[in-house]
N, C-alpha and C positions, 0 to 999 in steps of 0.2 A: 172520355169524350162522348157527348150525346150523339146518338146515331142520326138524329135529325140533321146535324151539320153535314154529315157524309151524304145523306139523301139529297140535300140541297146542292151539293157539288155534283152528284150524279145527274141531277136535273139540268144544271148549267152545262155540263159536258154533252148531254143529249141535244141541247139546243143549237150547237154549232158543229159544223163539219170541218172547220178550219184548224189545221194542226197547231199553228202558233197560238191560237186562242185557247185551245184545249191545254196546251203546255202552260200558258199563263195562269189559267184557272187552277190547274193542279199544283203548280209551283207555289202559288200564293197560299193554297190550303196546307201544303206540306210544312211550310214555315211555322204554322200555328199549332201543329200537332205535337202533343207531349211525347217524349221518348217512349213512354210505356205503351202507347197506342200505335206508334209509327209503323212498326213492322207489320202488324195485323191489318192496318188500314191500306198499306200498299197491296197486300194480298187481296183485300176486298175490292180495291180499285181495279185489280186485274180480273175480278170475278171468281176468285178462288179463296180457299182457306188453308191451303197447303202450298209450300214452295214447289217450283216446277219439277224438282227431282224426286219429290215425295210421291209414292205410288198410290197412296190412299185416295179414295174417291168419295164424294158426297153421296151419290147413289140414291137420291130421293125421287120417287116417281111422281108423275103428274097426278095420279089418282090419290096418292097420300097427301099431296099439296091441296087438292080439292077438299079432302076431309078436314085439313087444318083450317082452311079458309071458311069452310062451312061452320065449324064450331066457333071460331073466333068472331065471325060476323053475325052469328045467329040466324043463318040461312040454311035451307035444306041442301043436301048434296046435289039433288036434281037441279035446283035453281042455279047453283054455282056452275054446274056442267052446262046448263042451257046458256048462261051468260058467256061461258068460254066459247061456245059454238058461234056466238055473235061477234065477240071481240077477237078471238083467236090468240089471246095472250093472257096467261094466268096472272101475270103481274098487273095488267090493266084491270082484270076482274077483281083482284084483291083491293086495288085502289078504289074502284067504284063502290064495292060493298062496304068497305071500312069507312068510306066517306058518308055513307047513308046511316051508319050505325050512330045512334044518338049519343051514347056515352061509353066510356071505358068501364070495365068491371070494377067493383069496389076495391079489389086487391091489385089492380094494375099499377105499374110503376113506370117511371120514365125509362125509355129504351136507350141503352148505352152500347157503344161499339163492342165492348168486352163481352157482353151477354150474347150479342148476335154472333160474334166470332166463335165463342165457346159452344153455344148450342148447335150451330151448324157443323162444327168439327166433330161433335159427339155422334152425329149421324153416321160417320164412317167407322166409329169405334164400337157401337152397340152390337151385341150378338146374343143369340139364344132366344128362349121362349119369350113371347110378348114384345119382341123387338119393334115390330111395325107400329104398335100402339104407342110405345115409348117415344119413337121417332116423331110420330104425328104430334104427340104431346109437347115435344120440344119446340116445334115450329108454331103450334097453336099458342104457346106461351109468348113467343116473340110477337106474333100478330096481335094477340090480346093487349100487348103493351105498346102497339104501334099506332101512329096516326096514319091517315090514308096514303101519304107519300112514302112514309117509311115502309108500310106494308108492301107497296109495289116493288121496292128494291130488295126487301127481304126475300120475297118469292122469286124474283129473277135470279138472285144469288143462289138460292137453294136449288133451283133448276139448272144452274150453270149456264144461264142464258141472259147475262147482264146486258151486253151489247150497248155500251155507252160510247163506243168508238175510240177507246184508248188502246193504242198499240204498245208493244214493248218499247219502241223508240220514244214514244211520248212520255212513258214512265221514266225512262233513262234521262231524257232531256229535262224533265221536271225536277228530278232529284238534283241534277247538276245545277240548275238555275236556283233552286231553293237554298242550297247549301254552298253556293259559289264554288263549285268544283269543275274541273275540266271534263267535258263530255267523254273524251276518249278514256280518261281514267275511270269514270263511272262504268263505261261499257266493259273495260278490261276486267274490273272486279266482278261485274255482272256475269261475264263469261266464265270466270273462275268458279263463282259460287252458284250460278243458275238460280239466284234468289235475290230479286231486287228489294225485297223486304229487309233482308240483312244488309244489303248495300246502303239503303237509305239511313239505317241506324249508324252504320260505320261512317257515312258521309257527315251526318249530324255531329258525331263525336270526333271528327278529324282522325279517324283510324283506318282509312282506306288502305294505307300501306302495310297494315298488319296482316292482310290476307295473302296467303301463300298457296301455291299449287300443292295439293296434298293427295297422295295415293289413297284410294278408298272413297274419295268424294267425287262424284261425277261432275264434269264440266262440259261446256259446249264445244263440240269438235269443229275443226276448221272445215270450211265449205268451199266448193269450186264454182266458178262462173262458167257458162258455156262459151266455147270459142267458135267463131264462124268457120275457120279453117286453120290449116297448119301455119300458113303465112301470118295470119292474125295472132296466133299463139306466140310465134317468135317475136312479133312486134311488141306484144304486151309483156312478155316474160324475159326477153333478151336471149342472147346466145352465149354459150350453149344452154339448152333446155333439157330437163330430165323428163322423159316420157315413160309412162307405165301402162301396162294392160289394165283396163277397167273391167272389173268382174260384176256379175249379176248376183250379189249376195246382200248381206246387211252389215252395216257398220257396227263395229264393236270396239270399245276401248277396254283394255285389260290392265287392271291395277294390282300391284303387289305392294302392300304397305309394310312388308317385313315379316308379317305373321299370316295374313290372309290374302287370298286372291279373289278379286271381285271383277265381274263382267258387267258392262253397261252398254245399252243401246244408244243410238243417236238421240233418242227421246229421253235419255237419262234414266231409263228403267233398269233396275238391277235384275239381271237374268242369270246370275251365278248358279242358282239352283237348277235352272232348266238346262244348263250345259256342263254337267259334271265331267264329260269327256274333254272339253276345252280346258277346264281347270287342271286336269291331269297332264294334258299335253304341255301346258305352260309351265307347270312345275318341273317337268323333265327337260324342256328344251329352250328355256329362256334364262340366261345367266344374269344374276344381279340380286343384291339384298333387297332392293326396292326399285320399282319401275312402273311406268305407264307406257304402253305401246298402243298404236292405232292400227286397226286391222279391218279386213273384210272377211266375214265368215261366209264361206261358200259351200253349198251342199255338194257332195260327190258320191256318185253311184259307182261303187267298187266293182260290181259285177260287169257293168257295161263300159266302165272306164270313161265316164263323162261327167261333166258338171250338171247338177240338178237345177231346175228353175227356182227362182227365189221363193215362189209360193210353197214349195215343199218344206223348205227350212223355216218359213214364217210360222208354220204350225207349232214349232218348238218354242217360240218366244212366249206365248201365253200359257203354255202347258203347265198344269199343276199336279198331274198324276201320270203314271206309266212313263216316267221320265227316262228310265234306263232303256225301255223298249223303243221309245222314240229316238234315242241317241243311236241305237243300233240300226233302226230303219232309215234314219236320215242323218248319217254322220257328216261332220263338217271338216273342211280344211281351212286353217287360218292363213290368210294371205296378209302378211305384215308389211306395212309400208312406211311406218314412222315410229320414232321413239321420242317421247315428250319429256320424260323424267327418268333419271337413272341414278341409283345410289345416292339419293339425297339432293341431287342437282336438277333444277328446272332447266330444260334444254330448249324452251320455246324461242329464246332469242338467239340460239345457235343457228347457223344456216343449214339448209337441207343437205349439203355436201357432208358436213360434220355428222349430222344425225343419221344419214344413210350408212356412212362408214362405221359408225358405232353399232348400228343394227346388224351389220354383217359380222360383227365380232360377238354379239351376245345371243344371236339366234342360232340354235343348232338345228339345221334343216332336216326334216324328216318328211319325205314325200307323202302326200295325202293326209298329213296331220298338220304340219306347220312349215310354210315356205315364205320367202320374200317375194313380193310382186316383181315380175320381170320388168327390167328397166332398160332404157336406151338413152344415153347422154350424147347429144349431137347438135350440130348446127346445120345439118344437111336435110333439106326438105324431102328429097327422094327416099332417104333412109327411113324417115318418119312414116311416109306413105306405105312403105313395105311393112313396117312394124304394125301399122294400122290394119293392113290386109291380113296379117298373121293373127291379130286379135279377133277379127271378124270370122276368120276360118275356124277359130277355136270357140265360136259361139259366145264371145265376150261382147260387152256393150260398146267398146271403143277404147279410147286412150285417155289417160290423165296427163296433163302437161303441167310441169312445176318449175318455178323459178329456182335454179340451182343454188343461188345465193340467198334465197328467201327464208324468213323466219316462219315459225308456226303461229298463226293468228287465230285463236279459238273463236268460234261462234260467228265468223264473218264470211260473207261472200266477197272475196277479194281477188285481185288478178294475180295473186301469188300462185294460185292453183286454177287450172282451167280444164274443162272436159270437152273431148271431141267425140261426136257421135255421127253415125252415117245418115240419119234422118233428122227431121225437125225434132227438136227436144220435146219429149212428152211432158205433160203438165201433171203436177200433184194438186188435186182439188179436193174440196170437202163437199159432202152431200148435205144439202139443206132441206130438200123435199123429196118425197118418193111417191110412187103411184102404184096402186093395186092393179094386178093384171086382170085378164078376162078368161072365161072358159076354165080350162084345167089349171090356169095360173091365177085364178081369182083370189086365192089365199096367199099369194106371193107378191112381194114388192118387186116389180120387174123393170121399172125405169126410174131415173133419178135426175133431179135438178142439181146442178153442180155450181160451185162458187169458188172465186179466188179472193185474195185479201186486198183491201184498199184502206190503208191507214187504220187498221184495227176493225174495220167493218167487212162483212162478207158481201161480195157483189156477184150476181149470177152471170155465168158465161155460157150456159147451154143446158140441154138435157141429153142424157145418154142412156141407151137401152141395149146396145150390142156389146158383145165381148163376154157376157155372162153365160154360163152353161146351164142346160136343163138338168142333167144328171151325169155327173162324171167327177173325176178327181179335179181339183182346182177350185176356182171361184164359181159357185152355183147360186141360182136364185134363192134356194133354201138358206144358204149361208148368209147372203145379203139380208134376207128377211129376218133371220135370227139376230143379226147385229143391229138392224134398224128398228125393229118392233119395240124394244124396250126404251128407245129414245124418242118415241112419238110424243109431240107436244100438243098437237091438235089435228083434227080431221075435217075435211070438207069434200064430200063425195068420195071419189077414188084417190084424192090427193091428201097426203099427210105432211105436216111439217115436223122435222126431226131436229133434235139437238145436233149442232154442227160438230160431230165427233169423228165420223168415219171418213178417213182419207183414202182416196183411190188415185191410181195413176191412169191417165187417159192419153191415147194417141189420137191423131186427127189428120185430116188432109191439109187443112190450112186454117189460119186465123183470119176472120173477117170483121170489119167494123159493122156494128149492128145496134139499132135502137130498141131491139126486142128484149135485151137483157140489161140489167142495171149497171153492168161493168162497161157497157158501150162496145162490147166485143162478143163474138160468137165463134164456136168451134165448128168447122165443117166436117161432117161425118166422124164424130167422136166415137171412140171405142174403148171400153174398159180393158186395161192391160192386166192390172193386179190390184189387190188390196195393199195399202201401205200402212199396216198396223204398227210398224216400227217408227212411223213419223207422227209427230204431234201436229195438231191443227195449225199451230203457229208456223209450221214449216212449209205450208202450201205456197204455191206460186202467188206472187202479187201482181198488181196491174202493171207495174213498171216492167216486170219480166215479160209479160204478155206483149207489151208494146215493142220491146226489144226483139222478141221472136218474130213479130209481124214485120219489123223492118228487115230482119235477116231474110225472111222468105221472099220479100220483094226483090232482093238482090240476086236470088238464085236463078 
């Protein structure tokens, strides 16, 4: 398929903010796509060239993009950079300069989706001497074969900054509409595969039912909605309800396919290599030929006999070296709370009562290595409040409340699970802009503009500068700067725009309506709590969640 057709769809999607219109545009387009291009085009619509579960990154810098635009358009590096300072978007820069270019080169050819997809994919695969020049060459080739509209979207895709307002929900609904499938069925297969490109092909071929839950392949884990209070939890979940201690760790699904044990984060990242200690614990203490269990990995300080903050353990997630030393320094305890697959059987449609009873049979408890989350099954509000106090005394986050007869519903915020916390729920937000400090902090990015999600777009909800440390263990200005600096897209004075990649958790005093930010909301006295590097940008809070929290705080 000609890339020109995809560029025209991008343009149409950008012109409307209405969800139904976007779904209609995309659905109509999907019907016309040949099977050979369908999977790749879904990825490109999502602004990626790899499925969600694939850890490979494009990793192409703004500087390299400027070089490619410079060569393809016949302009100097300095001219491209100067135009970037005016326009603030390299996609728009490429569009303008390629529009002014009088003609394509003698050897240029029509740009097709396959070439765009393959060249951008190669960026993640090239290694060794001369890699940077080879990468620039790949993008220069695409731009040289592009018209000005195509060039705009090639650059935006390469920089992982597409922003045409297409959320995962719009992709899901468009696939369902295009191939006349039930939305719930599309979502279910999407949750199993974490790959809407694959789902689209299966829907087109009428093979959705061929997808099965399979150990070794990550899937989207079940998520919990906040509960206003214990009484509301009972109202939504029924009686009796199962309550569990909620720990400050990170979510981990453990897979055994009969041969190998694999560990995946909530973001679907494979962290098996980083946690060899967990692999050994599971081998010794979980019974079954094959299984998938859902856990919280929590750091534990053996010397002081207390749980460690999440930040300590998060250091292990991205670790590529000194893995054994890190395992000794920050050991983890697996707190297991669900079993989803066992000995060839998918247990998602079994109720929680069945799954918990099976867990108690297959987990050989060893304190400080692997335990079951402490539970209370009750219809007594007083008992729940005592259980809640116990959790807080032990420095836990609060409680999970679960429908005792409920199924496991992957990838969804449903009322089958709810969470109870003592304070207003913190928000997970993404950093979109940052600001250089002053004086001794002049070389550090010390404050951050933060955003929430609104139908696939990022909407600002405030600025935050407190909660980061000068020099100490934990999250420092230096750490934040090292994460954000490579993501800078453009600069204006002390302000920089960054790729929306870094997710942080913030607390605040209250949520207020505000016309100062594009979301229509603002956080009063926000404070950074921690980096959420185990979370994907798709997992940040959305505007509906913010409205719900605002309504809750008014009732307090």
